MOPAC internal coordinates of N, CA, C and O (Angstrom, degrees):
PM7 1SCF
backbone

  N    0.0000 0     0.00 0     0.00 0    0    0    0
  C    1.4563 1     0.00 0     0.00 0    1    0    0
  C    1.5086 1   109.44 1     0.00 0    2    1    0
  O    1.2310 1   120.58 1   -43.51 1    3    2    1
  N    1.3712 1   116.49 1   136.49 1    3    2    1
  C    1.4671 1   121.94 1  -178.41 1    5    3    2
  C    1.5115 1   110.21 1   -74.47 1    6    5    3
  O    1.2310 1   121.79 1   -36.09 1    7    6    5
  N    1.3273 1   114.17 1   143.91 1    7    6    5
  C    1.4928 1   121.86 1   178.51 1    9    7    6
  C    1.5161 1   109.08 1   -74.65 1   10    9    7
  O    1.2310 1   119.80 1   -44.04 1   11   10    9
  N    1.3124 1   117.98 1   135.96 1   11   10    9
  C    1.4508 1   121.15 1   176.69 1   13   11   10
  C    1.5161 1   110.24 1   -72.40 1   14   13   11
  O    1.2310 1   120.92 1   -40.79 1   15   14   13
  N    1.3240 1   115.85 1   139.21 1   15   14   13
  C    1.4780 1   120.12 1  -179.13 1   17   15   14
  C    1.5263 1   107.82 1   -98.62 1   18   17   15
  O    1.2310 1   120.80 1   -48.48 1   19   18   17
  N    1.3119 1   116.07 1   131.52 1   19   18   17
  C    1.4587 1   119.50 1   179.77 1   21   19   18
  C    1.4922 1   110.13 1   -86.39 1   22   21   19
  O    1.2310 1   120.65 1   -17.01 1   23   22   21
  N    1.3382 1   116.37 1   162.99 1   23   22   21
  C    1.4582 1   121.56 1   178.42 1   25   23   22
  C    1.5241 1   108.83 1   -62.62 1   26   25   23
  O    1.2310 1   119.30 1   141.67 1   27   26   25
  N    1.3160 1   118.93 1   -38.33 1   27   26   25
  C    1.4738 1   123.15 1  -179.75 1   29   27   26
  C    1.5207 1   110.59 1   -61.18 1   30   29   27
  O    1.2310 1   120.51 1   139.14 1   31   30   29
  N    1.3528 1   116.62 1   -40.86 1   31   30   29
  C    1.4644 1   120.87 1   178.78 1   33   31   30
  C    1.5204 1   111.06 1   -67.27 1   34   33   31
  O    1.2310 1   120.49 1   140.70 1   35   34   33
  N    1.2741 1   116.67 1   -39.30 1   35   34   33
  C    1.5054 1   121.35 1   176.85 1   37   35   34
  C    1.4844 1   109.83 1   -61.66 1   38   37   35
  O    1.2310 1   120.63 1   130.78 1   39   38   37
  N    1.3441 1   116.40 1   -49.22 1   39   38   37
  C    1.4657 1   119.13 1  -179.28 1   41   39   38
  C    1.5214 1   111.89 1   -64.00 1   42   41   39
  O    1.2310 1   119.42 1   141.54 1   43   42   41
  N    1.3097 1   118.71 1   -38.46 1   43   42   41
  C    1.4802 1   119.92 1   177.77 1   45   43   42
  C    1.5048 1   110.40 1   -62.18 1   46   45   43
  O    1.2310 1   120.45 1   139.75 1   47   46   45
  N    1.3326 1   116.74 1   -40.25 1   47   46   45
  C    1.4860 1   120.27 1   179.21 1   49   47   46
  C    1.5288 1   108.93 1   -66.17 1   50   49   47
  O    1.2310 1   119.06 1   136.70 1   51   50   49
  N    1.2965 1   119.40 1   -43.30 1   51   50   49
  C    1.4846 1   124.59 1   179.63 1   53   51   50
  C    1.5491 1   109.75 1   -60.73 1   54   53   51
  O    1.2310 1   120.72 1   138.32 1   55   54   53
  N    1.3535 1   116.23 1   -41.68 1   55   54   53
  C    1.4756 1   120.00 1  -178.87 1   57   55   54
  C    1.4708 1   109.98 1   -64.64 1   58   57   55
  O    1.2310 1   118.81 1   142.27 1   59   58   57
  N    1.3327 1   119.88 1   -37.73 1   59   58   57
  C    1.4544 1   122.39 1   177.38 1   61   59   58
  C    1.4968 1   110.43 1   -62.74 1   62   61   59
  O    1.2310 1   118.67 1   140.39 1   63   62   61
  N    1.3378 1   120.13 1   -39.61 1   63   62   61
  C    1.4174 1   124.35 1   177.98 1   65   63   62
  C    1.5123 1   111.47 1   -66.17 1   66   65   63
  O    1.2310 1   119.40 1   140.21 1   67   66   65
  N    1.2836 1   118.76 1   -39.79 1   67   66   65
  C    1.4798 1   124.61 1  -177.76 1   69   67   66
  C    1.5342 1   108.01 1   -69.28 1   70   69   67
  O    1.2310 1   119.53 1   143.54 1   71   70   69
  N    1.2994 1   118.50 1   -36.46 1   71   70   69
  C    1.4869 1   121.71 1  -178.54 1   73   71   70
  C    1.5054 1   113.21 1   -69.49 1   74   73   71
  O    1.2310 1   119.05 1   167.29 1   75   74   73
  N    1.3086 1   119.41 1   -12.71 1   75   74   73
  C    1.4412 1   122.85 1   179.39 1   77   75   74
  C    1.4964 1   110.03 1   -74.77 1   78   77   75
  O    1.2310 1   120.31 1   -54.45 1   79   78   77
  N    1.3147 1   117.02 1   125.55 1   79   78   77
  C    1.4904 1   120.98 1  -179.63 1   81   79   78
  C    1.5088 1   109.89 1   -77.00 1   82   81   79
  O    1.2310 1   121.59 1   -48.61 1   83   82   81
  N    1.3206 1   114.56 1   131.39 1   83   82   81
  C    1.4535 1   119.63 1  -179.18 1   85   83   82
  C    1.5579 1   108.10 1  -114.13 1   86   85   83
  O    1.2310 1   121.77 1   -47.35 1   87   86   85
  N    1.3144 1   114.22 1   132.65 1   87   86   85
  C    1.4683 1   120.82 1   176.52 1   89   87   86
  C    1.4919 1   110.80 1  -118.46 1   90   89   87
  O    1.2310 1   120.52 1   -36.30 1   91   90   89
  N    1.3102 1   116.60 1   143.70 1   91   90   89
  C    1.4444 1   122.67 1   176.83 1   93   91   90
  C    1.5392 1   110.23 1  -108.67 1   94   93   91
  O    1.2310 1   120.53 1   -37.28 1   95   94   93
  N    1.3141 1   116.59 1   142.72 1   95   94   93
  C    1.4267 1   122.30 1   173.48 1   97   95   94
  C    1.5259 1   106.99 1   -78.26 1   98   97   95
  O    1.2310 1   118.96 1   -28.86 1   99   98   97
  N    1.3407 1   119.60 1   151.14 1   99   98   97
  C    1.4727 1   122.19 1   178.10 1  101   99   98
  C    1.5086 1   114.17 1   -51.23 1  102  101   99
  O    1.2310 1   120.59 1   145.23 1  103  102  101
  N    1.3685 1   116.49 1   -34.77 1  103  102  101
  C    1.4958 1   120.86 1   178.97 1  105  103  102
  C    1.5080 1   111.52 1   -63.82 1  106  105  103
  O    1.2310 1   122.27 1   140.29 1  107  106  105
  N    1.3808 1   113.25 1   -39.71 1  107  106  105
  C    1.4817 1   117.41 1  -179.37 1  109  107  106
  C    1.5179 1   110.30 1   -68.18 1  110  109  107
  O    1.2310 1   119.73 1   140.99 1  111  110  109
  N    1.3323 1   118.11 1   -39.01 1  111  110  109
  C    1.4467 1   119.47 1  -178.29 1  113  111  110
  C    1.5602 1   110.68 1   -70.35 1  114  113  111
  O    1.2310 1   121.05 1   144.51 1  115  114  113
  N    1.3634 1   115.59 1   -35.49 1  115  114  113
  C    1.4527 1   118.35 1   176.58 1  117  115  114
  C    1.5330 1   108.88 1   -66.94 1  118  117  115
  O    1.2310 1   119.99 1   142.43 1  119  118  117
  N    1.3030 1   117.63 1   -37.57 1  119  118  117
  C    1.4827 1   120.86 1   177.78 1  121  119  118
  C    1.5065 1   109.92 1   -59.93 1  122  121  119
  O    1.2310 1   120.26 1   134.24 1  123  122  121
  N    1.3722 1   117.11 1   -45.76 1  123  122  121
  C    1.4725 1   120.77 1   179.18 1  125  123  122
  C    1.5113 1   111.41 1   -61.15 1  126  125  123
  O    1.2310 1   120.42 1   136.63 1  127  126  125
  N    1.3190 1   116.80 1   -43.37 1  127  126  125
  C    1.4602 1   120.76 1   177.91 1  129  127  126
  C    1.5628 1   111.64 1   -60.08 1  130  129  127
  O    1.2310 1   121.84 1   138.54 1  131  130  129
  N    1.3222 1   114.09 1   -41.46 1  131  130  129
  C    1.4498 1   120.67 1   179.35 1  133  131  130
  C    1.5379 1   110.51 1   -62.27 1  134  133  131
  O    1.2310 1   120.90 1   136.25 1  135  134  133
  N    1.3328 1   115.88 1   -43.75 1  135  134  133
  C    1.4869 1   120.12 1   176.89 1  137  135  134
  C    1.5139 1   110.70 1   -59.99 1  138  137  135
  O    1.2310 1   120.51 1   135.76 1  139  138  137
  N    1.3114 1   116.63 1   -44.24 1  139  138  137
  C    1.4646 1   121.44 1   179.11 1  141  139  138
  C    1.5371 1   110.24 1   -60.69 1  142  141  139
  O    1.2310 1   120.33 1   134.43 1  143  142  141
  N    1.3181 1   116.97 1   -45.57 1  143  142  141
  C    1.4380 1   122.48 1  -178.31 1  145  143  142
  C    1.5356 1   111.88 1   -62.55 1  146  145  143
  O    1.2310 1   120.40 1   145.02 1  147  146  145
  N    1.3307 1   116.84 1   -34.98 1  147  146  145
  C    1.4729 1   121.28 1  -177.50 1  149  147  146
  C    1.5118 1   112.96 1   -84.38 1  150  149  147
  O    1.2310 1   119.96 1   174.33 1  151  150  149
  N    1.3187 1   117.69 1    -5.67 1  151  150  149
  C    1.4576 1   120.46 1  -173.06 1  153  151  150
  C    1.5260 1   110.97 1   -99.69 1  154  153  151
  O    1.2310 1   121.84 1   -14.89 1  155  154  153
  N    1.3267 1   114.08 1   165.11 1  155  154  153
  C    1.4726 1   123.82 1   179.78 1  157  155  154
  C    1.4966 1   106.50 1  -116.39 1  158  157  155
  O    1.2310 1   120.98 1   -49.24 1  159  158  157
  N    1.3440 1   115.72 1   130.76 1  159  158  157
  C    1.4476 1   121.20 1  -178.53 1  161  159  158
  C    1.5201 1   109.86 1  -124.17 1  162  161  159
  O    1.2310 1   121.18 1   -31.39 1  163  162  161
  N    1.3215 1   115.35 1   148.61 1  163  162  161
  C    1.4559 1   121.06 1   176.68 1  165  163  162
  C    1.5119 1   109.04 1   -80.98 1  166  165  163
  O    1.2310 1   121.55 1   -18.31 1  167  166  165
  N    1.3149 1   114.64 1   161.69 1  167  166  165
  C    1.4648 1   122.22 1  -175.48 1  169  167  166
  C    1.5378 1   113.80 1   -47.48 1  170  169  167
  O    1.2310 1   120.64 1   134.18 1  171  170  169
  N    1.3293 1   116.39 1   -45.82 1  171  170  169
  C    1.4583 1   119.58 1  -176.51 1  173  171  170
  C    1.5188 1   112.77 1   -67.23 1  174  173  171
  O    1.2310 1   118.84 1   161.16 1  175  174  173
  N    1.2748 1   119.82 1   -18.84 1  175  174  173
  C    1.4683 1   124.95 1  -179.52 1  177  175  174
  C    1.5076 1   114.61 1   -94.09 1  178  177  175
  O    1.2310 1   120.32 1   162.44 1  179  178  177
  N    1.3197 1   116.98 1   -17.56 1  179  178  177
  C    1.4527 1   121.31 1  -168.55 1  181  179  178
  C    1.5364 1   110.32 1   -61.69 1  182  181  179
  O    1.2310 1   118.42 1   137.77 1  183  182  181
  N    1.3338 1   120.61 1   -42.23 1  183  182  181
  C    1.4330 1   123.16 1  -177.17 1  185  183  182
  C    1.5207 1   112.07 1   -62.22 1  186  185  183
  O    1.2310 1   120.64 1   131.56 1  187  186  185
  N    1.3391 1   116.38 1   -48.44 1  187  186  185
  C    1.4676 1   118.97 1  -178.22 1  189  187  186
  C    1.5318 1   110.73 1   -68.60 1  190  189  187
  O    1.2310 1   120.56 1   145.78 1  191  190  189
  N    1.3117 1   116.54 1   -34.22 1  191  190  189
  C    1.5314 1   119.14 1   176.66 1  193  191  190
  C    1.4893 1   108.98 1   -64.72 1  194  193  191
  O    1.2310 1   119.79 1   135.48 1  195  194  193
  N    1.3212 1   118.01 1   -44.52 1  195  194  193
  C    1.4656 1   122.89 1  -179.59 1  197  195  194
  C    1.5475 1   108.22 1   -59.78 1  198  197  195
  O    1.2310 1   119.44 1   129.36 1  199  198  197
  N    1.3488 1   118.68 1   -50.64 1  199  198  197
  C    1.4364 1   121.81 1  -178.87 1  201  199  198
  C    1.5237 1   112.16 1   -61.14 1  202  201  199
  O    1.2310 1   121.05 1   141.32 1  203  202  201
  N    1.3109 1   115.60 1   -38.68 1  203  202  201
  C    1.4443 1   120.09 1   179.61 1  205  203  202
  C    1.5604 1   111.28 1   -66.02 1  206  205  203
  O    1.2310 1   121.67 1   138.29 1  207  206  205
  N    1.3315 1   114.41 1   -41.71 1  207  206  205
  C    1.4640 1   119.79 1  -179.78 1  209  207  206
  C    1.5513 1   109.61 1   -64.91 1  210  209  207
  O    1.2310 1   119.67 1   140.25 1  211  210  209
  N    1.3087 1   118.24 1   -39.75 1  211  210  209
  C    1.4508 1   122.39 1   177.86 1  213  211  210
  C    1.5132 1   109.56 1   -62.04 1  214  213  211
  O    1.2310 1   119.88 1   135.70 1  215  214  213
  N    1.3123 1   117.83 1   -44.30 1  215  214  213
  C    1.4785 1   121.86 1   179.13 1  217  215  214
  C    1.5453 1   108.76 1   -60.16 1  218  217  215
  O    1.2310 1   120.60 1   134.34 1  219  218  217
  N    1.3189 1   116.46 1   -45.66 1  219  218  217
  C    1.4836 1   119.97 1  -178.76 1  221  219  218
  C    1.5225 1   109.07 1   -61.84 1  222  221  219
  O    1.2310 1   119.98 1   136.11 1  223  222  221
  N    1.3382 1   117.64 1   -43.89 1  223  222  221
  C    1.4512 1   119.87 1   179.33 1  225  223  222
  C    1.5287 1   112.90 1   -60.09 1  226  225  223
  O    1.2310 1   121.49 1   141.33 1  227  226  225
  N    1.3119 1   114.75 1   -38.67 1  227  226  225
  C    1.5046 1   119.32 1   177.21 1  229  227  226
  C    1.5187 1   111.22 1   -65.26 1  230  229  227
  O    1.2310 1   120.36 1   145.55 1  231  230  229
  N    1.3305 1   116.92 1   -34.45 1  231  230  229
  C    1.4637 1   118.04 1   177.42 1  233  231  230
  C    1.5085 1   111.62 1   -70.98 1  234  233  231
  O    1.2310 1   120.56 1   147.80 1  235  234  233
  N    1.3150 1   116.53 1   -32.20 1  235  234  233
  C    1.5042 1   119.36 1   177.69 1  237  235  234
  C    1.4828 1   110.89 1   -74.53 1  238  237  235
  O    1.2310 1   119.35 1   137.45 1  239  238  237
  N    1.3335 1   118.85 1   -42.55 1  239  238  237
  C    1.4633 1   122.14 1  -177.80 1  241  239  238
  C    1.5027 1   109.91 1  -125.82 1  242  241  239
  O    1.2310 1   121.02 1  -100.29 1  243  242  241
  N    1.3391 1   115.66 1    79.71 1  243  242  241
  C    1.4796 1   118.47 1   179.95 1  245  243  242
  C    1.5548 1   111.72 1   -61.48 1  246  245  243
  O    1.2310 1   120.85 1   -28.89 1  247  246  245
  N    1.3198 1   115.98 1   151.11 1  247  246  245
  C    1.4500 1   121.34 1   176.61 1  249  247  246
  C    1.5201 1   110.12 1   -65.02 1  250  249  247
  O    1.2310 1   120.54 1   -32.38 1  251  250  249
  N    1.3018 1   116.56 1   147.62 1  251  250  249
  C    1.4524 1   121.88 1   179.54 1  253  251  250
  C    1.4924 1   109.70 1   -91.11 1  254  253  251
  O    1.2310 1   120.10 1   180.00 1  255  254  253

């Protein structure tokens, strides 16, 4: 019989996953920007898409 998983155990597992640092290669970031550029967004989404695109651009070309 399978052991029941508690909510606390699930949250602990999720926290471990969140604490893992994720890095993107420049090619992956450029791909994401390309997808954003080719997509259509509704008015309510435009601001967050713009801010996200700016963050991605800064990751690709960091300030000197």
